N, C-alpha and C positions, 0 to 999 in steps of 0.2 A: 203718280205712276205713269210710265211711258206706255201709252196705248195708241193704236190707230185702227181705223175701221178696216175690216177684211172685205175686199171688193171682189174676191175671186170665187165666191160661193156658187154663182151661176144657178141659183135656185128660183129665179123669177124676177119680175120687175122690181126696181128699187123704189123707195119712197120719193115723192116729189120734193123739190128743194124747199117748199114752204112747210113741209112736215105735216101737211093735212092728211088725215086717215084716208086710205084708198077705199074704193068701192069693194065690198066683200068678195065680188067675183074677180077682182084684180089683185088680191092679196097674194104675196109670195108664199111658197111652200114652207120656207124656213126664214126666221128673222136673222139678219146679218149680225156678226159679232165683231168685237175688237180683239186685236192681238195684244195680250197682256204682258206686263213685266213679270219676270219669273217670281218675284216676291210680292206681287200685288196683294196677296192674302193678308199680309200684315197690316196693310192700310184698312182692309175690310174689318179686321179685328178691332182696330182703333175706332172706327166708326160704330161698330157694334157695341163697344164699351160705352161710347157716348150715349147710345140709345138706352142702355141699362141705367145710366146715371139720370137720364131725363124721365124715364118711366120705371123706377126701381120696384114699386109695388106690383105693377102688372107683370114685369119680367120675372121677378123672383117668385111670384105666385105660380107662374108657369113652371119654373124650375122646381119648386116644391112639389107640384103635382107629379112631374116626371120622376122625382126622387121617391115619392110614395109608390108609384106604379112599379118602379124598379125593385123596391123592397118586397112588394107584394108578389111579383113574379118569382123572385128569389126564394121566398119562403114556401110558396106553393110547389115550385119545381123541386126543391130539396126534400120536401116532405113526401111527395108522391114518387120521387125518382132518386137521383143521385147527382154527383157533381157533374157528370157528363151531360145529363139532361138539363141541368142548370146552365151550363155553358151554351148549349144549343138554344135554349129559350131566350137567354139574354141576347144572343146574336140575332135571333129573329126579331126581338123587340127593337134592336138598333136599326134593323132593316126598315122598320116602320117609322123611324125617326123623322124623315122628311114630311110625312103627312101630319105627324103629331106637332110639328113646329109651325104649322100654317098660321096659328094665332100670333106667333112672334113676328112673322112677316107682316101681318096686319098692323101690329103695334108700330113697327118701323115705318110702314106706309102712312099711318096716321101722323106720326111725328114729322115725316117728310112734308106732309101737307099742312103742318102747323095746326093740327087738331089735337085736342086733349085725348090722350090714349085711354080707351075704354075696353075692358074685356068683353062687355056685352056686345060691342060693335064687332069684336073678333068672332063671336059666336054667330052673329048675323051674316058676316062675311063667309064663314064656313058653310052656312045654309045656302047662300046665294050660289056658291060654286060647288054645290053638292054633287051634281052630275059628273063634273070633271074630276072631282075628288074620288068619286066611286070608281071611275075608270082607272085612275092611278092606283087606288087601293086594291082593285082587282088584279092589276099587274103585279103589285107588291105581294099580294096573297099567293099568286102563282109561283113567284120566285121563292117566297117563304116556304111553301109546301115542298118545292123541289129541294130547297136547302134542308128542310126538316127530314126529308127522305134520305138525302145524302148523309146527314148526321146520324140517322138511324143505322144506315149501312156501315158507317165507320164504327158505331157503337158495338156492332157484332164482333169486331176484332179485338175489343177491349172488354173482357168480362167484368161484370159489376162486382166490386168488393167493398166491404164496409170501410176499409182503410186502403185505398189504392196506392200502389207503389209509385213513388215520385217519377221513376223512370217511365212507367207506363203513362202517367199523366202528361209528362213532357212530350212523349211521342204522339199521344192523342191530340194534345193541343196544337202541336206542330202541323200534323196532317190536317186537322180540322181548320186551322187558320189558313192553310194554303187553299183548301177547297172553299172556305168562306170568302177568301179574297176575290175569287172569281165572281161570286154572287154580289159581293159588295161593290165591285167595279161596275157591274151592270146597273145596280141601283144608283150608285153615285153619278154615273154619266147621265142617267135618265132624270134624276131629281135635282142636279146641281142648280139649274136655272128654271126648270119647268113650273114648279108650284109658285114661286114668286111672280113669274110671268102671268100665270092664271089670276093671281091676286090683282095684278096691275092692269091687264088688258083684256079685252073681249076676244079671247082666242080659245080654240079648242085644244083639248089635252094632247092629241096626237101631234099637232103642230108644235106645241110647247115642248114635248119630249124630244122631237127631232131637232128642234132648235138647241136644246140643252146638250144633246149628244154631239151635235156639230161643233158647238162652242168648246166642249171638253176636248174633242179630237184636235181642234185647231190651237189649243193652248195646253198641250200636254205637260210642259214643265211647270207652268203656273198652277195647274190643277193638281199635279202630283204634290206640290208643296202644300196646297190647300187640303188635300186628302190626308197627308201626314199630320197636319195640325189637328184636323178633326179626330183622327185616330188617337193622337196623343191626349187630347182632351177626354176622350172616352176612357182611355186607360187610367188617366189620373182620377177620373170620377169613380171607376171601379176600385182602385187602390185606396181611395178615401171612404170606402163603404158607401158609395153613391152620394155622399154629402157634397162632393165637389161638383156634381151634376146640377145642383141648384143654381150655380152661377155659370158654369161652363156651357150647359145646353142653351140657355138664353143668349149667351155670347155668340155661340155658333149660329143660332137662328137669326139673330139680328145681322150678323156679318154676312150671312147668305143673301139677305135682301140687298145689301150694298154691293155684293158680288154681282148680282143680277143687274143692278142699276149701272154698274161700271162696264159690264161686259156685253150685254144684249142691247141692240138698237132696234127696239120694237115700236118705233114711232108710226109705222104704217098701220098698226092696229088701233082701233078706238079705245079710249080709256073707259073705265066703268063710271057710271054716274056717281 
């Protein structure tokens, strides 16, 4: 892919030529990013698929767990509510996807370092980054609550019926999708590179989030293609009664790690032991 380093961020001192980590007091406010080829995402998918083939048991186990959670949410939502509540709850679950995929980033990291991938190590990694994860989860929770409130307000305009008319359902889903796109864009920009960066470097969550947003804004076309691919995978997963998520979610998770590796130049921050 055709990439080059973005030198116009103007956000602090750059890393020395020898790539040694800087003193914590000298670290820049945001990590520099590369300018990506528009279709860079397809290479990330290729690398993500290679990770699945190298660690099929670990990757598909993760996918199976997400499949089970999706079904559980669907059953509970439909029993206590209706199709509108089901759509809102599934949207909220997808908003939490970046945090749920942190174990997949760990698997890709282990493979990159020629280590045998272990789910137990993923759990330890999650514990080690618990404070940063909690900050990000809190941000996601706020966005989810706002989205849930917005969904509830939309629900007022569409009375509950045992068998809703398809016209009403189409209008509801159209308006709901437009509103949800706003929240999804916020989450996508904040999560595109931040959590993989937390897994890879000793960096605080605020810096990681700002780095992610900066990289997304500087690569709008490439990230739009990436967002369309993610949305397409989610739609395919839903249309296959969530069965497709068993493979597609690990694929997206692993590809996200490689997206971070190709896009963010975080050599100024020290690596984890």
